[in-house]
C-alpha positions in Angstrom: -100.1 -25.5 28.4 -97.5 -25.5 31.0 -93.9 -26.8 30.6 -91.5 -26.8 33.4 -88.5 -28.8 33.9 -84.6 -29.2 33.6 -82.4 -28.0 30.4 -80.5 -31.1 31.1 -83.4 -32.8 29.6 -85.3 -30.5 27.2 -82.9 -27.9 25.7 -83.9 -24.2 24.7 -84.4 -25.3 20.8 -86.9 -28.4 21.6 -88.8 -25.8 24.6 -89.0 -22.8 21.5 -90.1 -25.4 18.9 -92.7 -26.9 20.9 -94.0 -23.3 21.6 -93.5 -21.7 18.2 -95.2 -25.0 16.8 -98.8 -24.5 18.7 -98.1 -20.6 18.3 -98.8 -20.3 22.0 -98.7 -17.1 24.0 -97.2 -16.9 27.5 -93.8 -16.4 29.8 -90.7 -18.7 29.5 -88.5 -18.4 32.2 -85.0 -19.4 32.7 -82.7 -19.9 35.6 -79.4 -20.9 34.9 -75.7 -19.8 35.8 -76.7 -17.2 38.5 -78.9 -15.7 35.7 -82.8 -15.3 35.3 -84.0 -15.2 31.5 -87.7 -13.9 30.8 -89.0 -14.1 27.2 -92.3 -13.2 26.2 -93.7 -15.1 23.3 -96.8 -14.0 21.5 -98.6 -16.2 18.9 -95.6 -18.1 18.8 -93.2 -15.3 18.2 -90.7 -13.8 20.6 -91.7 -10.2 21.5 -89.2 -9.3 24.4 -86.1 -10.6 26.3 -85.2 -9.4 29.4 -82.2 -11.1 31.8 -81.5 -10.5 35.6 -78.9 -9.4 36.5 -77.5 -8.0 33.1 -73.9 -8.4 32.8 -71.1 -6.0 31.1 -72.4 -4.5 28.0 -75.8 -6.1 28.1 -77.9 -3.4 28.9 -80.2 -1.5 26.5 -78.4 1.6 28.0 -75.0 0.2 26.8 -76.2 -0.6 23.1 -77.5 3.0 23.0 -74.3 4.6 24.0 -72.1 2.3 22.6 -74.2 3.4 19.2 -73.2 7.1 19.7 -77.0 7.9 19.3 -77.1 9.1 22.8 -75.0 10.8 24.9 -74.7 9.8 29.0 -76.3 13.3 29.7 -79.2 12.5 27.4 -79.5 9.0 28.8 -79.5 10.4 32.2 -82.0 12.8 31.8 -84.5 10.0 29.9 -83.9 7.8 33.0 -84.9 10.7 35.9 -87.9 11.6 33.5 -88.8 8.0 33.2 -88.6 7.2 36.7 -90.3 10.4 37.7 -93.3 10.2 35.4 -93.6 6.3 35.9 -93.3 5.8 32.1 -91.1 3.2 30.2 -87.7 4.7 29.2 -88.3 3.6 25.5 -91.2 6.1 25.3 -89.0 8.8 27.1 -86.1 8.3 24.4 -88.6 9.0 21.6 -90.6 11.6 23.2 -87.8 13.7 24.0 -86.4 13.0 20.5 -83.0 11.7 21.9 -83.2 8.9 19.3 -85.9 7.7 16.5 -88.4 5.0 17.0 -86.7 3.2 14.5 -83.2 3.5 15.8 -84.4 2.1 19.3 -86.4 -0.7 17.5 -82.9 -1.5 15.7 -80.6 -1.9 19.1 -83.8 -4.0 20.9 -83.7 -6.1 18.0 -80.1 -6.6 18.3 -80.2 -6.9 22.1 -83.0 -9.4 21.9 -80.9 -11.3 19.8 -77.6 -11.7 21.8 -79.9 -12.6 24.8 -81.6 -15.4 23.1 -78.3 -16.8 21.9 -77.1 -16.9 25.5 -79.8 -19.1 26.0 -78.6 -21.9 23.6 -75.4 -21.8 25.5 -76.8 -23.1 28.5 -76.3 -26.5 29.3 -77.7 -26.6 32.6 -80.7 -24.8 34.5 -84.3 -24.9 35.1 -86.9 -23.6 32.7 -90.9 -23.1 33.0 -93.4 -21.9 30.6 -96.6 -20.8 31.3 -99.6 -20.2 28.8 -100.6 -16.9 29.7 -101.4 -13.4 28.0 -98.1 -11.2 28.0 -98.0 -7.7 28.5 -95.8 -5.6 26.5 -95.4 -2.2 24.2 -96.4 -3.3 20.7 -94.6 0.3 19.8 -91.2 -0.6 21.2 -91.5 -4.4 20.6 -90.0 -6.0 17.5 -91.4 -9.5 16.7 -89.0 -12.5 16.0 -89.7 -15.2 14.0 -89.2 -18.2 16.6 -87.9 -20.8 13.7 -85.1 -18.2 12.6 -84.0 -18.0 16.2 -83.8 -21.7 16.2 -81.9 -22.1 12.9 -79.6 -19.3 14.0 -79.6 -20.7 17.9 -78.0 -24.3 16.5 -75.2 -22.4 15.0 -74.3 -20.2 17.7 -74.3 -23.8 19.9 -72.1 -25.3 17.6 -69.7 -22.6 16.5 -69.3 -20.1 19.8 -66.4 -21.8 21.7 -63.9 -22.6 18.3 -64.9 -19.2 17.1 -64.1 -17.4 20.8 -60.9 -19.5 21.2 -59.2 -18.0 17.9 -59.8 -14.5 19.3 -58.0 -15.2 22.6 -61.2 -13.9 24.7 -64.7 -12.4 24.8 -63.0 -9.3 25.9 -60.1 -8.9 23.3 -59.4 -5.8 21.5 -58.5 -5.5 17.9 -56.3 -3.5 15.9 -55.4 -3.8 12.2 -52.4 -5.8 11.1 -49.6 -3.5 9.4 -49.1 -4.3 5.7 -50.5 -3.6 2.3 -53.3 -5.7 0.7 -54.1 -6.2 -2.7 -57.2 -6.3 -4.7 -57.1 -10.1 -4.6 -57.7 -9.9 -1.1 -60.6 -7.9 -1.1 -63.0 -8.2 1.8 -66.6 -9.3 1.8 -69.5 -6.9 2.8 -69.5 -7.8 6.6 -65.9 -8.4 6.8 -65.3 -4.9 5.7 -68.0 -3.2 7.8 -66.0 -4.8 10.6 -62.7 -4.2 9.4 -63.7 -0.5 9.2 -64.6 -0.2 13.0 -61.2 -1.7 14.1 -59.1 0.7 15.7 -56.8 -0.8 18.3 -59.3 0.1 21.3 -62.9 -1.3 20.3 -64.0 -4.5 21.6 -66.6 -7.0 20.3 -69.2 -5.2 22.0 -68.8 -2.0 20.7 -67.9 -3.2 17.1 -70.8 -5.4 17.3 -73.2 -2.5 17.9 -71.4 0.1 15.6 -71.7 -2.8 13.0 -75.4 -3.4 13.4 -74.8 -7.1 14.0 -75.2 -9.9 16.5 -72.0 -10.2 19.0 -72.2 -13.8 17.6 -71.9 -12.6 14.0 -69.4 -10.0 14.9 -67.2 -12.6 16.7 -67.3 -14.8 13.5 -66.4 -11.8 11.1 -63.5 -10.9 13.6 -62.2 -14.5 13.2 -62.5 -14.5 9.4 -60.7 -11.4 9.6 -57.9 -12.2 11.9 -57.4 -16.0 9.8 -56.7 -13.3 6.8 -54.2 -11.8 8.6 -56.1 -8.5 8.5 -56.5 -7.9 12.3 -54.9 -8.6 15.3 -56.6 -9.7 18.8 -54.9 -9.1 22.0 -56.0 -9.4 25.5 -58.0 -6.3 27.4 -55.4 -6.3 29.7 -52.2 -4.7 29.4 -48.7 -6.4 30.1 -48.7 -4.9 33.7 -52.2 -6.3 34.5 -53.9 -3.1 34.0 -56.9 -2.9 31.8 -56.9 -0.6 28.9 -59.0 2.7 29.7 -61.8 2.2 26.1 -65.2 3.1 26.3 -67.7 0.3 27.7 -70.9 -0.9 29.2 -73.6 1.4 30.9 -71.8 0.4 34.4 -68.5 1.6 33.2 -69.5 4.8 31.6 -72.2 5.9 34.3 -69.9 5.2 37.4 -67.4 7.4 35.4 -70.1 10.1 34.6 -71.4 9.8 38.2 -67.9 10.3 39.6 -67.3 13.6 37.4 -70.6 14.6 38.7 -69.8 14.2 42.3 -66.4 15.7 41.7 -68.4 18.9 39.9 -71.0 19.0 42.8 -68.5 18.9 45.6 -66.2 21.6 43.7 -69.6 23.9 43.9 -70.0 23.0 47.4 -66.3 23.6 48.2 -66.6 26.7 46.6 -69.6 27.7 48.2 -67.8 26.7 51.7 -64.6 28.5 50.9 -66.5 31.4 50.3 -68.4 31.2 53.9 -65.1 30.2 55.3 -63.1 33.3 54.3 -65.8 35.8 55.5 -66.0 33.9 59.2 -63.2 31.7 59.9 -59.6 30.0 59.3 -59.3 27.4 56.8 -58.8 24.8 60.0 -62.1 25.4 61.4 -64.6 24.5 58.7 -68.4 24.6 59.9 -69.9 21.6 61.4 -73.0 22.1 59.3 -71.0 22.2 56.2 -68.9 19.1 56.6 -72.6 17.9 57.1 -74.2 18.8 54.0 -70.7 17.7 52.0 -70.9 14.3 53.3 -75.0 13.9 52.8 -74.5 15.3 49.1 -71.6 13.0 48.2 -73.8 10.1 49.9 -77.0 10.9 47.7 -75.0 11.5 44.7 -73.7 7.9 45.0 -77.0 6.7 45.6 -78.6 7.9 42.7 -75.4 6.4 40.8 -75.8 3.1 41.9 -79.6 3.4 40.8 -78.4 4.0 37.7 -76.0 1.2 37.3 -78.4 -1.2 38.7 -81.9 0.3 38.3 -82.5 0.3 41.7 -81.4 1.5 45.3 -79.1 0.0 47.5 -80.4 -2.3 50.7 -77.4 -0.9 52.6 -75.4 2.3 52.2 -72.3 0.5 52.7 -72.8 -1.1 49.2 -71.6 2.0 47.8 -68.5 1.1 49.0 -68.4 -2.4 47.8 -69.3 -1.0 44.1 -66.2 1.3 44.4 -68.7 4.3 44.1 -67.6 5.8 47.4 -64.5 5.4 49.7 -64.7 5.0 53.1 -63.9 8.4 54.2 -67.2 9.2 52.3 -69.0 7.1 55.3 -67.7 8.7 58.2 -71.2 9.1 59.8 -70.5 6.1 61.8 -74.2 4.7 62.8 -75.1 8.2 62.9 -77.7 7.7 60.0 -80.6 6.6 59.0 -81.2 4.4 55.7 -83.8 2.3 54.1 -84.7 1.3 50.8 -88.6 1.6 49.9 -90.6 1.1 46.9 -89.8 3.5 44.4 -87.0 5.6 46.3 -85.4 5.8 49.7 -84.9 7.3 52.9 -82.1 8.8 54.2 -81.5 11.1 57.1 -78.3 12.3 58.8 -78.5 12.2 62.7 -75.0 14.7 62.7 -71.4 14.0 62.8 
């Protein structure tokens, strides 16, 4: 069975209902709003959901970091090991005992649901379903009942817009309202769980992960708490327009971590350069060879940071500047370098200053 068409004529709910009703196995691809979704289905049950490009706080990396079960250094180590040994990241994380298989599957499940709920909010786009065998790792897959997703999907579609408007925006931060609250205002289980996580610095994504709830259910609960007067929502932008500093998605975290890696590496190189310089030259005459090494190292560090953020190396080195990973002063090679991306890595060679 093959299906292909427009979401304007045949919505995600109808597509999933047809596939699950016939217990089909295959790959559902959806292209909409500049993103591509891929849903793997086995005998009518959803086993994997992916999206490209992934948005803010949408990667599995982000969920794990926000959960506080995995540190930035542990994740970086796992990513490097997965790449060098050509293993799935999930397998490496569990193999290194960075996270248990059970905890990992909980966050895979949450992420899959969050991405599926996004599909129900799409109003326009193209879809295609191909009936074919699907490959996935059964040990790290979490099967999702398509019928349950359908029921929840209709609820998300109907309630998402009004609920978000109650909270100012999807990027809102939340703080507890001042005052005393009596026993008559006791919170329900989910309300209490979310309320305890509100601290004035956390947004929806972080609260959802820590509460182990979907982002939609977290949004609904936050809206309920706001109606009860227990919390206050504010824009993530400060009055001066600057975004408040808070723990965010993998892109932000890795960029910051990568920045400090570059700084530390730079300090080490600089310290070594100072030692050599003190022995041989005055400060104003740093060796060209040292300058060369310094610049090459910064570019290589930048390329690794880019890979951690995007899952691949850039097509051009100049993309590091556009992403804010390196500044213009870090690329003073002019045209005196060779760089090209290749499968699984890159080739970079400086031709001199």
